[in-house]
Every structure is written in structure tokens, then in C-alpha cells.
N, C-alpha and C positions, 0 to 999 in steps of 0.2 A: 289871420289864415288866408294863404294865397287862393285866386278863383279855381285850379284844378281841385283843392283839396275841400273848398265850399259844395262845387258841384258832386264830387263823389260822397260830402256827407248827404247830401239832399236825396241822391239816389238813393243810398243806403238806407235811409229813413223810408223811403216808397216802398223800397223790397222789403222792409220789416215788416211793413204794416199791408203789406198787399194781400190778392188771393193767395199767390206759390208760397209755400212754405220751403225756405232753400237752408242748406245748412251753410255753416261758415265758410267753409272750403267753395262752396258754389257761390257765396256772396263776393268772396274774395276773386275768382276767376271774372264773375262779371263786370267788377268795378276794376279788373286789373290793378290788383294790390296783393299783399301779402295776410295771409290767416291771423297774424300777430296784429296790422292794423285794424282788420275786423275787430278784434278781440276789445283793442283799446278805445275804438269807435263806442263800442257797446258798453264799456265801462264808463266813457264821458255821459252818453245817454244817462245811464244811471245816476251819476254825480250830480246831473241837474235838473233832475227829478221825473225823468221819463219811465214808466211803469214797463221795465223789459222782463217777459217771461222766459222760462227755459221749457220750451215744450218736449222734448225729449233729444238725447243724443246732444249733438252739436246746434240745433236748429233753435233760433233765438227768435221772440216776436215781441214790436213795440205795439203793448195792448192797450196804452192811454197816454196822453199829452198832458204836462202839466198845467196848471189852469194860465200861467203866463204866457203858454207857446199856444192860446187855443187861435188867436190871429194869425199866428203860422201855418198853422193847420189849413184854417182856411184857404190859403192863399197859394200853399203849396202842393197840398195833394190831389192829383186830379187820378182817377181811374184811368187804366191804360188806353180805353175807350172814350173815356173825355178828353184824354190828351190828344189822341188822334182826329176827335173832332175838331177841336180848338186848331189843330195844324193844318186842316182842312180848309178852315175859316182863312187863316193867315196864306194858305196856296192860293187864295180867291182874289187876294189883293195883286191891283194892278204891278206888274213885273217892274214898273218904274217907282213903287212906292218906294221911298227911302228906309222906312220902318220896317219893310216885310222880312229882310234880312237878319235884322237884330231881334224882331219879336223871335222869326223860326230857330236860330241861334239859340237862344236865352230857354225854348222849349226844349230842344232836343239835347240840351246839356243835363238836364235831370232825367229826359225819357230815351227810350231806345229809338234811336236815331232810325234803325232799319226797318221795325215796323211801323213806324210814324209814316215813312215814304212810302213803305206799301200802301199804307193806308189812303195818302192824298193823292194817288196816282190817277191814271185815267178813269178808274171807275169808282173815285171817291164819290160816298154818299154826302158829303157836304154840301153841293149845290141842292139836293133833294131836301134837307135839313132845313136851309134857309127858304127856300120855298114854303114848306110847310108852316115855319115859324111863322111868314108873314100872312099865310091864309089864316092861320090860329088867332094872331093880333087881329087880323081886319074882318074875322068871321067870315070868311068867304069859303064857297064850296072848290072842290079841286078835281081832276081826275089824276088817277094812277095810271098813268101810261104803261100797257103794256106789264102788269102787276101777274108775278108767277106766283101762285096759289099750290102749295103742297097738300093741301086738303082736296081740292077738287082735280087737280092736276091740269090745269088750263091755264093760258098766258093771254090776258084780254085786258082793257079799259074798267076801272073802276070809279065811277062818281061818288064821291064820298064828302062828308064835313067834317074834317080833321079838328080835334079839339084838344088832345096833350100827348105828351111823350113819354113812354117809359125813362125811370131814371138812367138810363145806359144810351138815350137816344138812339137804340136799335130798333125801335118799333114806335107805331104812333096810333094813339086811339082815333077812331075815326068813326062816325055814323054813315054805314051802308045802306045808300040810298034802294039800293034795287033789292036788299034783304029786311029792309026796315029794323035794323037792329044795330046797336055800336058793335065795333069789331075791333080786334088788334091786328093792325097791318104791319109787315116786317118792311123797314126800308132799305136794304140789300135786294131786296126781290121787285122794287119799281125803277124801271129804265128810265122814267124821268117824269117830273109833276107837272100838270099845267095847270094854273091857278085860273078860276073862272071870275067873271064878275058878278056872279048869282050870290046873294049872301045866304047863310043859315036859314033852315026853314026846320029844323027838329031841333033845336036849343035845348028843350025840356028833356029830351031824350039821350042827352051827350053823358050817360052814365058809366064809370070805369067800374068793372067786375076784376076781382082779385085774379091775381097772375101765381102759378104754381113755380117752384124754381126752374122749371125748364121751359119757361114763357109760354106755358099753356094757360089759356082760361078756365080757372077754376069754377064751373058748372056745375057737375056732380062727382066732388071730391072722392078719391080712392086713397086709403092708407097704404103707404110703401114705406117697409124699413129694409134696409140694406146694412150688411156690415161690409166694410172696403180694407181693404191694405191703403198704407201711406200711397202708393202710386195713384190708385182710384180715386183716392179722397182729393190729393193736389190738383187731378185733371179735371173731377167735379166742379172745385171751388174756380180753377182757371177758365174752365168753359161755361160755366154756369154760375155767375158770383152770385144770385140770389139764394144758392142753394145752401152758404155759408153759414148764415144762421141757424139752419137746421142739421147740423155736423157736428157730434162731439165724439170725444175718445172714450171708449170701454175698454179697457186693458191693454191689449196691442193691437186693438183694430177699431178701423175708425167708422162710427155709425150715422146714417141720413136717416132721421125719421119725419118724415112729414105727410101732408097730403097732396095730391098732385090731380090736375084736370082732366089729363090723357093719359094712358099707358105708354103712348107711342114715342113722346119724350124722353122719358125713364127708361122705356125698353130698349130704343136704341142707343142708349149709353151702357147699359148691363151689359148687351150682347157685345159690344165694343170690347168688352174689359171683363168678358166671362170669367177667365179665371183669375180675377184679384177680385171677386165681388160675390157675396153669398145674400140669396135673398130669404128673410127672416118675417114670417109671421103676414106675408102678403100674398095671397091665395090668387086673388085677381091678376096680380103682376107674373105670377108664375105660370099659370094658365097661359096665359097672353104670350110670355116666352116660348113655351110649349107648343101652343099652336102655330107660333110664327115660326119655329125651327122646322116643326113637320112641313109647312106648307114652302120652305124657301130651301132647306138643306137635304134634300132626296138624296 
């Protein structure tokens, strides 16, 4: 198999196991090939032992890999967010590094080069992730410079003890010294990270709490059940990958059934797709949406 075909197969594997549920025609358009070729690739996947499931219509998904391909799965599969972070780290290599172009070309052959380039531009989070990673490894405090807090509506420095990342590296767990508690901080809201020479002082209190699908801390959980169209389901899983585990199909509708830590996250999602979502058996969310609408849509 020649190089372009290998790259196409790898991209198809990623697309068929990612968060977006794409039709055969959409896969063909993404990969610049014919729908007949997509069906041939799907047949080949089945022949070598991949579990390929027809969801509905002409949407097919790779739901599991054969045992002999497990090492390949670990090597090849990044989420789009992970791929962008890796690309950011590559971008930070010196321009004269001979490996830089080769590494970047290999990554962009499988992942969308446009979205990766947007991610690793001047506002890249990669340098902040690197600084936080070093501080975690060395057990040092940091200052999150000009951190923009949506909760308090303020922009100010936060002195914290970072101790872990969420699995998508979009948030960092850190002990907030001013508030004497562990909190989740969103990395895109940090202007830059100043690593201090001061060691951790509160390691015993570095405790992660559970997060809901909308990346809200689950302190006082509220049950939410939504009926969604395919469009709403796709957008939910693309924007909030953690939600995918709590989504299932019932008839011609997709259902999100889970606990949330705050009605703000799910509320924003519902308001943005109101004509594609029905709130079911969730009185607190219905009241939140009603109150929000009265206050903001007069």
C-alpha cells in the first residue's frame, strides 16, 4: 500500500472511532475519495477483525479493535485535543531542529492540519502545559498570571499548587492557596505560568473531585435527562467528549442521562440548541432555563 493510502486508512480509522458520527459520504468528502472506496475500507476492517457497527443509515463506527492490533491502537489514536497538544510541543522545538518538519508532517498526515495549525499559533497552550508539567514533577508552586475566571468575572493572578491534568489537558487540578481548597483551572484562561521556587505545602489536600460531562465539579449533583436530535448529540459529543459515555439511543432520539455539578454548563448547551433538545424529568434544569430566559430575553 502506498503512502497516501496508508495515511487515508489511518485517518479513516480515527474518524470512525472519534466523537463525531459521520456518514459514508461525509467520510469520503473528508478524505477526498469516493464513497465506494470508503465501503471497501470498511469491508477490509471487518475482514481483519475490527468490530464495525452500523449505527443507522450509512453511519458506521469502529467499536473495538482485534487483540493483535492493540499496540497499534495505543500508537496511532490521539483525540483531536491530544494531537493538537503534541503538535504544540513539536512547534516549540528550535526552528533549526532537523526532526521538527518530519515529526510535524507525520502528525498532520493523520490529523486535520488546519485545526492543528490554529491550535499551535501565537495563543497556543503548549508552553503553559509544559510549565505546569514541570512544576508538578518538581512539586513546586506556580502563579497563574492574569487568570480569567468566568465564575467571579475577574482577571487576576492565582497562586496555586498544580498536581494533575484532566485527561484532555484542557484543565489542571491545583490547590488554590487563597481559598484553601483544590480547584479545577482552565488552561486556555491562563495568560502565562510563572513557576516559583517555593515547594508544595498542602500535598495532603491535593484531592481531585469528580467532574461532570461539561467539566463542572460534581459537588452537589443534579440529575439531568435530555432527548436530542442527531445534530444535538453530535455537537454534544464533539464539544464535550466526556458526555459520550452517558449518551444512548432510544428509538429515533438520542438521550443524555447523567448527573451534573452545575446547571450553567448544561444550561448553555440546551439554550444554544433549544429546538433540537427536549428536557425530560429534570425539573431543576427546566426551572433554570425558564428563569434564565425571563431575565435575559425580555
